[in-house]
N, C-alpha and C positions, 0 to 999 in steps of 0.2 A: 379722259381731262387732263393728267399729268403731259402727254404729248404736245396738246393743245395750247397748253401753258407754257411749256417750253419754246414750241415754237414761237409764239410771240414774242416770251423774251429775248430769242437770241436776235430777232426783230428788231424789238428796240436798240438791242445792242449795236444792231449794224445801224442804226439812224443815228446813235451817241449816248442813247439814252442807257442806264444802267442801274443796276438795284441791287441794295445792300441784300445777303442771305436771307436777314432778319425779316426785313421788308414784304421777300417773296415768300416767306413762310405765311406770314400775318396773312399778306393776300391770298395763299391757297387755302386754309383756315375761314377767312369769310365769305368765301364764294361758293364753302358748302352748301347743301339744302338742311332748310331746321330739323330734319330728320336726325341730322347730323350732330344738333349741339351740346349733347351729354360727352359724345368722342370729345370736342375742339375741346369744352369745356376741361375735361380729364388732360386733354395735351396743354393745354394753358397753364393748369395748374402746376402740371408734374414735373415741366421739362422748361431748361431755360430757352426762349425764342431765339434770343440772341447767338446762343452758341449751337440751336436744333439743327443737323444738316439737312438740308430739303431731301435726301436721298430717304433719308430716315424717316420723315414725316411721309414722305408716299409710302414705305415699309409696312408702318403704322396705320396707315387709313387703308392701305388694300387687305391687312391682314384683318383690320375693320368690317370690312365689305363682305370678306369668306365670309365669319363669322355670322353676318348680318341673313346671307344667303342659305346660309347651315341652317340656319334656326328657322326658315321661313321654308325651308323643305323638312323640315321635323311636321314643320305646322301642317303642310296640306301632306303629309304622308297618313299623318295622323286625322284629317277630316275622309279619307280615302278607306278609312278600317273601317267605317260601318257597315254591320251586316246585319242579316232579318233573317230570323229564323222561320221555317212554312211548317207548318201542322197538317195533318191529314186531315183535323176534323173539320177547318174550316175549308177546306176546298170539298169534301163529301158532300157539307151541307150546302156551298153555292151549286153543285150538280143538281142536290137534292128538287133547291128552288129551280134550275133552270126544268127539274124535269114536271116538275109542278108546273109553273108558267104554261109549259110547250101543251098539258095535260090540260089546263084550264082552255086554253085559245082550241084546240081541236072540240073540246065539247062545247062551246060557241059558233065553230065552223058548223058542227051538224046537227044543231039546233036550228041555227039560220038554213039549214039545206031541206029542211023539213018545212 
């Protein structure tokens, strides 16, 4: 996003339109998605936007993005940690049911053959 923004700003400078650093910082903060609203508010309240360098803003946003991705990865790993415990009793009872089913079907077959 920052490289596209820089390209647009440089193109505008070539056309004769320039923006102050404060305007550039505000434009970046304004274009961020709604999920970034808490971070935008924190930056606006904690830092003076008139003196905040564009590079420092970029570093702060990249750090926040990395932190958000790490939290998502942790949540995904937690979801994958589900395990099931198998017991022999259940499998043996399933086998007993299968044998009983086959036996009853075989008895019906013999009865129909007579």
